[in-house]
Every structure is written in structure tokens, then in C-alpha cells.
C-alpha positions in Angstrom: 28.6 14.1 7.1 27.7 15.5 3.7 28.7 12.3 2.0 26.5 10.2 4.3 23.5 12.5 3.8 24.1 12.3 0.0 24.2 8.5 0.2 21.0 8.4 2.1 19.1 11.2 0.3 20.7 11.8 -3.1 18.3 12.7 -5.9 20.5 13.4 -9.0 18.9 12.1 -12.2 15.8 11.1 -10.1 13.4 11.2 -13.1 15.5 8.8 -15.1 15.8 6.4 -12.2 12.1 6.6 -11.5 11.4 4.9 -14.8 13.5 1.9 -13.8 11.3 1.1 -10.7 7.8 1.6 -12.0 7.2 -2.1 -11.6 8.4 -2.0 -8.0 6.2 1.0 -7.2 3.2 -0.8 -8.6 4.2 -4.0 -6.8 4.6 -2.0 -3.6 1.2 -0.5 -3.8 -0.4 -3.9 -4.4 1.6 -5.4 -1.4 0.4 -2.5 0.7 -3.2 -3.4 0.0 -2.6 -7.0 0.8 -0.6 -6.3 3.9 -3.1 -3.7 5.1 -6.0 -6.1 4.7 -4.5 -9.1 6.3 -2.7 -7.2 9.1 -5.7 -6.6 11.3 -6.4 -10.3 11.4 -2.8 -11.0 12.2 -3.0 -8.6 15.2 -6.4 -9.9 16.4 -5.4 -13.5 16.2 -2.0 -12.7 17.9 0.0 -14.0 14.9 2.7 -11.4 14.6 5.3 -13.9 15.7 4.0 -16.4 13.2 4.6 -13.9 10.3 8.3 -13.9 11.2 8.4 -17.7 11.4 6.8 -18.0 8.0 9.2 -15.4 6.5 12.2 -17.5 7.7 11.0 -20.6 5.9 10.0 -18.5 2.9 13.6 -17.1 2.9 14.9 -20.7 3.0 12.7 -21.7 0.0 13.7 -18.7 -2.0 17.4 -19.3 -1.2 17.1 -22.9 -2.3 15.4 -21.8 -5.5 18.2 -19.3 -6.1 20.8 -22.0 -5.6 19.0 -24.4 -7.9 18.4 -21.8 -10.6 14.6 -22.1 -10.5 12.0 -19.4 -10.0 12.6 -17.6 -6.7 8.9 -16.8 -6.2 8.0 -20.4 -6.4 10.6 -21.4 -3.8 9.5 -18.5 -1.6 5.8 -19.6 -1.8 6.7 -23.2 -1.2 8.6 -22.4 2.0 5.8 -20.0 3.2 3.0 -22.5 2.6 5.0 -25.3 4.4 5.5 -23.1 7.5 1.9 -21.7 7.4 0.4 -25.2 7.2 2.6 -26.5 10.0 1.7 -23.6 12.3 -1.9 -23.8 11.4 -2.3 -27.5 11.9 0.0 -28.1 14.9 -0.4 -24.8 16.7 -4.0 -24.6 17.7 -3.1 -23.2 21.1 -1.0 -20.1 21.6 1.7 -21.9 23.7 2.0 -24.7 21.1 2.1 -22.2 18.2 4.8 -20.1 19.7 6.9 -23.2 20.4 6.5 -24.4 16.8 7.4 -21.0 15.5 10.5 -20.8 17.8 11.7 -24.1 16.3 10.9 -23.2 12.7 12.6 -19.8 12.7 16.2 -20.8 13.4 15.8 -23.9 11.2 14.6 -21.8 8.2 17.1 -19.1 8.7 19.9 -21.7 9.0 18.9 -23.4 5.8 18.6 -20.1 4.0 22.1 -19.1 5.1 23.5 -22.5 4.0 21.9 -22.2 0.5 23.2 -18.6 0.1 26.7 -19.7 1.1 26.6 -22.4 -1.6 25.3 -19.9 -4.2 28.1 -18.5 -6.3 26.1 -15.9 -8.2 25.6 -12.2 -7.7 25.9 -11.0 -4.1 23.1 -8.6 -4.7 20.7 -11.5 -5.2 21.7 -12.9 -1.8 21.3 -9.5 0.0 18.0 -8.8 -1.7 16.3 -11.8 -0.2 17.1 -10.5 3.3 16.6 -6.8 2.9 14.6 -6.3 -0.3 15.4 -4.7 -3.7 13.8 -1.9 -5.6 14.8 -2.8 -9.1 14.2 -6.6 -8.9 10.6 -6.7 -10.0 10.5 -7.6 -13.7 7.3 -8.2 -15.7 6.9 -11.9 -15.0 7.5 -11.3 -11.3 4.9 -8.5 -11.3 2.4 -10.7 -13.0 2.9 -13.5 -10.5 2.7 -11.0 -7.7 -0.6 -9.6 -9.0 -2.1 -13.1 -9.4 -1.1 -14.2 -5.9 -2.3 -10.9 -4.4 -5.7 -11.2 -6.1 -6.0 -14.8 -4.7 -5.2 -13.5 -1.2 -7.6 -10.5 -1.4 -10.4 -12.6 -2.8 -9.9 -15.3 -0.2 -10.0 -12.7 2.6 -13.2 -11.2 1.3 -14.8 -14.7 1.1 -14.0 -15.6 4.7 -14.0 -12.0 6.1 -17.2 -12.2 8.3 -16.7 -15.7 9.8 -13.0 -15.1 10.2 -13.7 -11.8 12.1 -16.1 -13.6 14.4 -13.7 -16.5 15.0 -10.8 -14.1 15.6 -12.6 -12.2 18.3 -14.1 -15.2 20.2 -13.2 -18.7 18.8 -15.2 -20.6 21.4 -18.5 -18.7 20.8 -17.9 -19.0 17.0 -17.4 -22.8 17.4 -20.5 -23.0 19.5 -22.4 -21.2 16.7 -21.3 -23.9 14.2 -18.5 -22.1 12.4 -15.6 -24.2 11.2 -13.1 -22.4 13.3 -10.2 -24.9 12.7 -10.8 -24.8 8.9 -10.9 -21.0 8.9 -7.7 -20.9 10.8 -5.9 -23.1 8.3 -7.3 -21.2 5.3 -6.2 -18.0 6.9 -2.7 -19.3 7.5 -2.4 -20.3 3.8 -3.4 -16.8 2.8 -0.9 -15.4 5.3 1.8 -17.6 3.8 1.1 -16.4 0.3 1.0 -12.8 1.5 4.4 -13.3 3.3 5.9 -14.9 0.2 5.1 -12.1 -2.1 6.0 -9.4 0.4 9.5 -10.8 0.7 10.1 -10.1 -3.0 10.1 -6.3 -2.2 10.9 -5.7 1.5 13.0 -8.8 2.2 12.6 -11.7 4.7 14.0 -9.9 7.8 11.7 -6.9 7.6 8.4 -8.3 6.4 6.8 -7.4 9.8 6.9 -3.7 8.8 4.4 -4.5 6.0 2.2 -7.2 7.6 2.1 -6.1 11.2 3.1 -2.5 11.9 0.5 -0.7 9.7 -2.3 -2.7 11.3 -0.9 -2.1 14.8 -0.8 1.6 14.1 -4.3 1.6 12.8 -5.6 -0.2 15.8 -4.1 2.5 18.0 -6.4 5.2 16.6 -9.6 3.3 15.9 -11.5 0.2 17.0 -13.9 0.4 14.0 -13.9 -2.9 12.0 -14.5 -0.7 8.9 -11.9 2.0 9.5 -9.1 -0.3 10.8 -8.4 -2.1 7.5 -8.8 1.1 5.5 -6.2 2.9 7.7 -4.0 -0.2 7.7 -4.0 -0.3 3.9 -3.2 3.5 3.7 -0.3 3.1 6.2 1.1 0.1 4.4 0.9 1.6 0.9 2.5 4.8 2.3 5.3 2.9 3.9 6.2 0.7 0.9 5.7 3.2 -1.9 7.3 6.0 0.1 10.2 3.7 1.0 10.8 2.9 -2.7 10.7 6.5 -3.7 13.2 7.5 -1.0 15.5 4.5 -1.6 15.7 5.4 -5.2 17.4 8.6 -4.3 19.9 7.1 -2.0 22.5 4.3 -2.2 20.9 2.0 0.5 18.5 -0.9 0.3 14.8 -0.3 0.5 14.3 -1.8 3.9 15.6 1.0 6.1 13.3 3.5 4.4 10.2 1.3 4.6 10.7 0.3 8.2 11.4 3.9 9.2 8.3 5.3 7.6 6.2 2.5 9.1 7.7 3.0 12.5 7.1 6.8 12.4 3.5 6.2 11.5 3.1 3.8 14.4 4.7 6.2 16.9 2.4 9.1 15.7 -0.7 6.8 16.0 0.3 5.6 19.4 0.7 9.2 20.6 -2.7 10.1 19.1 -4.3 7.1 20.7 -2.8 7.8 24.1 -4.0 11.4 24.1 -7.5 10.3 23.1 -7.5 7.8 26.0 -6.5 10.5 28.4 -9.2 12.9 27.2 -11.8 10.1 27.5 -10.7 9.2 31.0 -10.7 12.8 32.1 -14.3 13.1 31.2 -15.3 10.3 33.5 -15.6 11.7 37.1 -13.4 9.9 39.6 -11.3 8.2 36.9 -7.6 8.3 37.3 -5.3 8.3 34.3 -2.7 5.6 34.6 0.5 6.3 32.6 1.8 3.3 30.6 
């Protein structure tokens, strides 16, 4: 039992190891901001399933790039954008979108596994694409991550107000003359880019913990359009940076730490939200509290 605990939480020479992951910590903080900002739109537009579909094709693109010996980030972005555009253009209705995603997910995962099976290089590179790595972010990768993240954040701020309107009520937004379909495709492209860069740190299988869970937690404790993204960013940054710092002390991949922190935050927010709802219902005479 002691050996297991030491493997999960071992902090010998922690200061020396911390220097090795300063790029990853910086990258994690940036990804937390990106994930926290885009997450509320993912939840409002009911695209949590789409994030997983995009991540599978991003994984396939990254695996192909690894096999061919080219830039993994470029391959990951290519796969993400392909999936995002397919979902955005073909899945205008929720039923169609879910069907397309359900077809893309096993196809992308199957291709990724095939490419990794053909790859004869380091096994850590294979494993890292699925579950993330904390020491894999070098200076060129960090620069590309910053550039892509700036593009995503800038794009979100440009379309923030019309996208918020279209996300809440697409029919009314369309009646008001907003280009709802164009906004949807632009958002899917931004989501594809955000997914691709997130995979570099947290891995393809667990990207939901960065792009979905923090926003879902924030929406449990507030409905404010101002506070929701702020809390989502705070939760995402805490999950990723905290996960990196904890993973550095143990012998496990980063993903279990990130997902655990993210899950704990969600559970706490859900409890807070449930208690607030009970108190609000109890103040209304004749209102029964229904347990869910």
C-alpha cells in the first residue's frame, strides 16, 4: 500500500522536476483559459458528444503524423478541423449530428490505433496521444499552442454576442437576421482547434475533462452569462495546472489527476447548486422539493 501511495504521490526532488515541466504548466494554464471560455458554448449548444467525436479524429491525425514523422500538432489540427467541419456542415439537427458523431468516433479511433500499431518508435509517444504527457511540451510546441489559443480566444470574442444569442434560441436569432449556420460552422472550427491543442496535454481520451466538465460545473452554481465563463476558466485552469503539479510527484500519466480534480470540482458545484435550489424552493409557499 505504501508503494502504491508513493507511486501516486511521491515528491522527492520535486523542485528539480518542476523546472522540467515549466512549459507544460504554462501550456496548461493557456488551455484552461481556452477550455473555460469555449466550454459554456459547448454545453449551451449541446455539443459535449461532438467534442469526443472531434478528439477521436484529432487522435487519428496525430497518430498519422507520428507514423509519417511530421509535426504531430499539424496532424492533430488537421483531424480536428476535418471532424469539426463535417459535424458543422452535415449535423444541423441534433439527431443528424449525433448520428454523424457516432460514425466518426469509431472510425477515427480505429485509424488512430492502426497508425500507432504501425509506428515503431517510443511507446511513450503512443501512450501520450491517448492520456497526455507532462514533459512533452517543448518550445516550438508551446509557441504553436499559444498561437492557436490566441486565434481561438480572439475568434470567440469576435462572435461572442451573436453566438450567445444563436446558442440560446437559434430560430429567433435567424429571424433577427443573424447568420446562424455560418456562426455554427465558425464555432465548430474554433472548437476543433481548441480540441487539437488540448490533446497535446490531456490526451485524446480525456479531453472532455477540459472542454466540458469545468463549464458543466460552473453552470451548476450560476446562470450568469458573465460569471459562468469566469468560473469555467478558473475550474479548467485549476484542473490542468493542479493535475500537472500532482502528476509530477507521482509515476502516473497526467490524465488521472486532471480528471479527478475536474470531477471533484463538478461534484462540489452540483451539491452547492442542489442545496441552493432546495432553499429557493422552500421559500416559495406550497412548493414541493423534488429530489433528483
